[in-house]
C-alpha positions as CSV (number, residue, x, y, z in Angstrom):
1,M,29.8,153.4,-69.4
2,S,33.6,154.2,-69.4
3,S,36.2,151.7,-70.5
4,F,38.1,149.5,-68.2
5,S,41.4,151.4,-68.8
6,E,39.7,154.6,-67.7
7,K,38.5,153.0,-64.5
8,I,41.9,151.6,-63.8
9,S,43.6,154.9,-64.3
10,S,40.9,156.5,-61.9
11,L,41.7,153.8,-59.3
12,R,45.4,154.6,-59.7
13,T,44.7,158.4,-58.9
14,M,42.6,157.3,-55.9
15,V,45.4,155.1,-54.6
16,D,47.9,158.0,-55.1
17,M,45.6,160.3,-53.1
18,C,45.2,157.8,-50.4
19,E,48.9,157.3,-50.2
20,S,49.5,161.0,-49.6
21,E,46.8,161.0,-46.9
22,I,48.4,158.0,-45.1
23,K,51.9,159.7,-45.3
24,S,50.5,162.8,-43.6
25,L,48.7,160.5,-41.0
26,E,52.1,158.9,-40.3
27,A,53.6,162.3,-39.9
28,G,51.1,163.0,-37.0
29,K,48.1,164.7,-38.4
30,K,45.0,163.2,-36.9
31,T,42.6,164.7,-39.5
32,S,44.2,162.9,-42.3
33,S,42.8,159.7,-40.8
34,V,39.3,160.6,-41.9
35,R,40.3,161.5,-45.4
36,A,42.4,158.3,-45.7
37,R,39.4,156.2,-44.6
38,K,37.2,158.0,-47.1
39,C,39.8,157.4,-49.9
40,L,39.9,153.7,-49.1
41,Q,36.1,153.5,-48.9
42,D,36.0,155.1,-52.4
43,I,38.4,152.7,-53.7
44,K,36.5,149.8,-52.4
45,M,33.3,151.0,-54.0
46,T,34.9,151.7,-57.3
47,S,36.6,148.3,-57.4
48,H,33.3,146.6,-56.4
49,A,31.5,148.4,-59.2
50,M,34.3,147.6,-61.6
51,R,34.0,143.8,-60.7
52,K,30.3,144.0,-61.5
53,D,31.1,145.6,-64.8
54,V,33.6,142.9,-65.7
55,T,31.1,140.2,-64.8
56,D,28.5,141.8,-67.0
57,F,30.9,142.1,-69.8
58,T,32.0,138.5,-69.5
59,K,28.4,137.3,-69.6
60,S,27.6,139.4,-72.7
61,L,30.4,137.7,-74.7
62,P,29.2,135.0,-77.1
63,M,29.8,131.5,-76.0
64,K,31.8,129.1,-78.0
65,S,30.0,126.2,-79.1
66,R,31.4,122.8,-77.9
67,S,32.0,119.9,-80.3
68,S,30.3,116.7,-79.2
69,K,32.8,114.0,-78.1
70,V,33.1,111.0,-80.3
71,V,33.2,107.8,-78.3
72,E,34.3,104.7,-80.1
73,S,32.7,101.6,-79.0
74,V,34.7,98.4,-78.1
75,E,33.3,95.1,-78.9
76,P,33.5,92.6,-76.0
77,E,35.1,90.0,-78.3
78,S,38.2,92.0,-79.0
79,L,39.1,92.3,-75.2
80,P,41.6,89.8,-74.0
81,V,40.3,87.3,-71.5
82,A,42.5,86.2,-68.6
83,P,42.4,82.4,-67.8
84,V,40.4,81.7,-64.7
85,E,42.2,79.7,-62.1
86,A,40.7,78.0,-59.0
87,V,38.3,80.1,-56.9
88,V,39.2,80.2,-53.3
89,E,36.3,80.7,-50.8
90,V,36.7,82.8,-48.0
91,A,34.9,82.1,-44.7
92,P,32.7,84.9,-43.4
93,V,34.3,86.8,-40.5
94,K,32.2,87.0,-37.3
95,P,32.1,90.4,-35.7
96,K,33.4,90.8,-32.3
97,P,30.8,91.5,-29.5
98,V,30.7,95.1,-28.4
99,V,31.6,95.4,-24.8
100,K,30.4,98.5,-23.1
101,K,32.6,100.0,-20.4
102,P,30.9,101.0,-17.2
103,R,30.6,104.8,-16.7
104,R,32.7,106.4,-14.0
105,S,30.5,108.1,-11.4
106,K,31.1,111.6,-10.6
107,K,32.5,112.3,-7.1
108,V,30.3,114.6,-5.2
109,E,32.2,116.8,-2.6
């Protein structure tokens, strides 16, 4: 397996080749379109393989162990208590009846 820097440099050379093919295509050479599309496909395949290699490399790295969180318990006695004032009761709200609108009939012509 080659290093990532070697793969990046090969991608750069592919992009340069593709750039020259695109320039010749813009100049009016129809045959350059096939070569340009081939270069772009090669870039796609190489970058996809490189993405897979990066994922595999990342998964092979050792994981750092996480330290457990320390939670301090708060006793209920130490919490301030707000004075309770008069409780107001709220009457339940009656739902409004659902009124269905009549359907409009379709006009037949």
